[in-house]
C-alpha positions, 0 to 999 in steps of 0.5 A: 049589573050591566048597562050599555052605552047606546053609542057602543051598541047602535043596533040595540035601538032597532031591537023590539025589546028596547023600543018600549023602554027608551033607555037613554042613560049612559052607564058603563058595565062593572067590568074590573070593579072590585067590591069593597068587602074584598079588601079585608079577605085573607091574612096578608099584611094588606088585609090586616091593615085594611081591617084596621082601617075598617075599624076606624072608618078609614077609606079602604079603597085605593085605585081599584075601580068603584062598583056601581052599587057603591057609588053613593055620592049622588043627587044634587049633593054630589054636584055641590060636593065637587063644586065646594071641593074646589071652592074650598081648595082655592078660596085660600091664601095661596091663591091670593099669593099668586096675585101678589106675584104680578107686581113683586116678580113681573112688574105688571100694572093693575089692569094688565094683571087683572086681565091676565088673571081672568083669561089665563084662569079661564084657560087653565081650569078647562082641563080640570073640569073636563077630566072631572067628568071621567070619574062618574063615567068610569069609576076610575082615578085620574092616574089610572085613567091615564093608562088609557093614554100613556099605557101601563108602563108610560103612565109610571113616568106621569105618576112620578111627575104627579107625585112631585106635583102633589108634594110640591104643592103641599110644600109651597102651600104650607110655607104660605100658611106658616108665613101667616102664623109668623105674621101673627106671632113672630115668636112662632118659627116657620117650621112650627107653622108648617108642622101644624098645617101638615098634621091637620091636613093629614088627619082629614086625608087619612079618613079618605074621600068622604071626610075630605068632601065633608071638610071641603063642603064647609071650610070655604065659608069662614075663609070667604068671610075673612077675605071679604073683611080684607077687601072691605078694610083695604077699600076703606083704607084708600091705599089702592094705587092704580099702577099704570100698564106698561108697553112694549116687549118688556110688558109682553114678557111680563104678561106671558110669564105671569100668565104661565104662573096663573095657568100653572096654579089653575091647571094644577088640579088636572092630574087628580080631577077624577079622583073626587068624582069616582063615587058619583054614579055613571048616570051623572050628567057630564055637563052638570059635573063640568059646570059645577066644577067650573063654578067651584074653580073660577069664583075663588081663583078670580076673587083671591088672585084679583084681591092679591093684585089690588092689595100689592099695589099699596106697596108702591105708596111713597116709593115703597116706604110704607107699612105694606112693603115693610110687612111684605119684606118681613113676613111675605104674604102674611105680613102684607095681609097683616098690614091690612088687618092689624091697624084697624082690627087689632086682635081680631085681625090676628084671629083672621090671619090665623083662620087664613093660615088654617085655610091651607088645610083645604088647599092641601087635602087634594094633594095629600089624598091624591099623592097616595093614589098616584103612588099606588099606580107606580107598581103592583107592590105599591098597590098592595100597601093601603092608601092611608099608609101612603098618605102618612108617608106623603105628609112626612115628605112634604114637611121635610121639603117645606121647612128648608124652603121657607126662606126662599118662598117667592123663587120656589113659588114661581119656579114650581108654578111654571113647572106644573104648567109645563108638564100638565100642558103636555099631559093635556095635549096628549090625553085630549088628542087621544080622547077626541081623535083616536077614541072618538069620545067616551064610547071608545074606552073599555074600562075593564082593561084598566089593569090589563097591560096587554090591552092598554096602549104600548105607550111608545107614542105617548112617551115620545110625544111627551119628550117632544112636548119637553122640547117645546117647553125648553125652547119656550120657558123663561126661568132664572136658570134658563131662557129658551130661544123662543122665550127670548123673542117673546119679551125683553132680554135677558128673561124674555117671556114664558111661552113654555106651556103653550109650546109644550102643549102644541109640540106634544099634541101635534107629534102625538097624532103621527106617532099614535097613528103609527103605534096603532098600525104596528100594535093594534092597540 
């Protein structure tokens, strides 16, 4: 079934046979697509495992391109699927925890923290929305698409970063959920809460794309209701404190560093954005996919993070001698929410916290589903191990990381969010430059080449530019263990202000222009 993009074949507009039809849909051909039934052919270990998966209705497809006739996620429901996917994944206590960091780590006031949340989220989600539009157009997963920017070999480095991101996100999120369970019942140790969340997540992700979307389609509803209850109870308590905004270089440093954390959380979905739209038909409107993705991201991010900013101000009452600070000291974010819900609601407040703890499942599903796809891109041999097996492996690994990290949550969260923001800013700088400047939009791709190393870019330019981006990151980052020279000038010593992701993006994008020009001249691809 072959369709053609008019951008690629302008002469077809002058063809007599094309005039009466006036076909305006933009659909790519099915080159390189793999029919679903072929996964079970043969007697290999791979085929046997796929037949086992088929028996239990587990998704068999991994990183293979999706044929047009198997893209059944269509119509308005498809747009709702992608929107509710990100709505559920972000209407969670992890988003709330980001807002809490404004005061606990960066010492910001209320208004300045709210402004940081607004503007850095608006910036951070743009790449997620944009790359989501690639799924319907090409039927390829995000890391597979990255081969067109980083090459067959270069993308393997990107995959390593993405595996770390997926596992890291899941670990951090599980720690938040475990804190909530511990706040409800102090007799439940942190490791038990982590295991409960991990097992529930694994069950959903094991079955694949459709079940993940079904779960995410509904799971935002109870968490939204409970967050509204939290908002109502906190507003009724009168515990809000309008902490004033600071001034000077220390304020600038706090704004930039908190902004880097907010950006890192918002943009964290970039590296697997297209994974959740690949079953949408190629005729799907890119503008609609972008808009509905944007809507599904911006609403929960702003609501939950701003709520976290507001409630954390209550810890300032009586110089820090209050139940909110006590709860936070004892059980972190879970203790803070318990201080809001338990006094007025009693056992129902505990029920609310348990539901919020289980909301982490929705937050972790994209990570654990996508980590399996990312591992498959690492090599031909990893692709020959079915997706669901890698899903199980990923789940076990992040449990092993989350349990020892439970007692160091704040430090883990800050450092991890910044790491995500750094590398994804560099990734976006290179990918967007290649897409707009060298491929001149979607018409510059030959999707059938996705698994042909000789027809993909060599990757020299991308990896070298990535290294340049790391150099920008290093001079601009502000961490406990390292403060770059430019970061030191962006705030008050000794920590300055974090401008790592901004410089990483700029260094990578600018250097890539010259490097890619040379690479195309030398290799012709």
